[in-house]
Every structure is written in structure tokens, then in C-alpha cells.
N, C-alpha and C positions, 0 to 999 in steps of 0.2 A: 548848448547841450541839448536843448529840445530839438534843434534842427538835426543833430547827429542821431537822436533816437528815432525821429521821423524817417530819416534816410535809411536807417537800419531796418525799419519795418517794411520799407518799400523794396529793399534788396532781397530778391529770392535766394533762399539757400538751397543748395543741391547736395545730394549725397555724393561723396567722391567716387569716381569711376574705379572699378576693380580691374586694373590692368587690361591690356588687349584693346582691340578696336570694337568690340561688341558691346561696350557699355556695361560690362559686368554680367552679361547674360550667359557666359560660358559655364559649362557644367564641370570644368576642370577644378579639382580640389573639393568637390562636394561629396565624393565617394559614392559607392553603390547604395541603392535604396534597399534596405533590409526587407526580406520577405516575412510575412506574418508567420509566427510559430504556432501551429494548431495545439501543441501540448501546453503552451503558456495559457491558453484560454480554456483549458479542460474544465475548470470549475465555473466558468462564466455561463451566463444564460445562453441557451441555444436559440432563442428567438431572434430571427433575422428578418427585418422588414423587407419584403419583396412583394410579389404579386399575390393576390388571393383569388379564390373562385368567385367571391361575391363582391359587388360594388359597394361603395360607401352608402349609396341610396338603400341598398338591401340591408346593410348594417343598421341604419337609422330605423327602418321599418321593423326589423327584428327586435331592436331594443324597445321601441314603443309598443310592440305587440305583447310584451311581457306584462303590461298593465300598470307599470309604475308611471307616475307623473314626473317626467324628467325635463330639466331645462336644457337649453342649447349647450350651455357650459358642461353640464353633466354628461350629455350625449357625446360631446367632443372628447371628454376625458376617457369615456368608455371605449370609443371607437379609435381614438388616436389621431384625430384630425383637428383642424382649427375650429374655433367656435363660428367663425365667419363661413367656413365651408358647410357646417351643420345648418346654419341659417339659410344658405343658398339651397341646400338639399331639401330642407323643410318647405321652402317656397315652391320648389319643383313638385314635390309630392302633393302639396295642397292644391296647386294649380291644375294638376292632372287627376284630382279626386282620389288619390291613394290615401290621403289623410284628411280628416276634418279637424279644424282648429276652433276651440272655444276658449273664452277668457274665464278664468276662475280666480277672482280677486285680482292680484297683480300678475299672475302667471298665466301662461298659455297651457292648455291641455290638448293633447292630440289623440284622436281615435283613428285606428287603422280601418280602412275599408277592405274587408277580406274578399270582396267580389271583384276587385279591380284586376284586370287582365295584365299579365306580364307583357312587356313591350316588344321584345325581340320576336321576329317571326318564328324562330325555332321553339320558343316557349309560350307563344300567344294562346295556346290551347289551355294553359294553366292559369290559375288565379294566385293572387298574393296570399290568400288564405291557405292554399295548398302548399305554397312555399314555406309559410310560417309553420304549418303543421309538420312538414317534413323536417324542418330544422330545429324545432323546439322539443 
């Protein structure tokens, strides 16, 4: 009996083929794909994730500029990105002197450097402080 059980474990099981020679990949019998009905979602939230004008780096700076002491987890929940992404962004901003990090007990505290210049050549005449003031 043990030999039969061992043999059964070694024997691969395959899903049966669905007729035809294409291994069941045919679209016949699946029917048309229904199109979404805009009226069905009339009461649903209109928030659709797409592109935004500001980067996640800018979102982190704006959140921290409000003066609250926020953890990476709190930032990730506010911005809508992963905690790991927030940690990478914080590391970028600290490395390029847009943020200063200090330890307060077991938490990190971040201070925004308002005199840091925006990085893109089109915006390099402006500072982070000007961006924060314009959007706050």
C-alpha cells in the first residue's frame, strides 16, 4: 500500500484537455467580454489611480513639511505607496540633502530643507520651499 501511495505522489496529474488541438486555449464557448457599464458605477468613488503632476518624492516632502512627525508606515498610507517605497524615497531625499534625519527615542524625525533646489533643469531656479509654499 505504501508503494502505491508513493507512486501516486510521483505521478503528475494534468488537467484534461478541452477539445481541439490547441490544449484548451481556444476562445470558443467563452462568450463575449462584457463592457463596463458607467451607469452601474454612478455611486462609486470617482477616484481613479492614474498619473499625477507630482512625484512620490514630492508627496513625501509635502507630507513632512506639514510639521507632523510621521513614520514610514504613516507616510505610505497617506501617499498610497508601499512602506518600502517610502523608505527608498526617504533615503534619496536624505542623501541629496532635501531632508535631515534625527533620532527621537525609537523614531526618526525628518526636517525639510526649504533651500534645496528642484532637480529638473526646467525647475532648477526654484526651491523646495517655494514648491511647499505654492502647494500648502
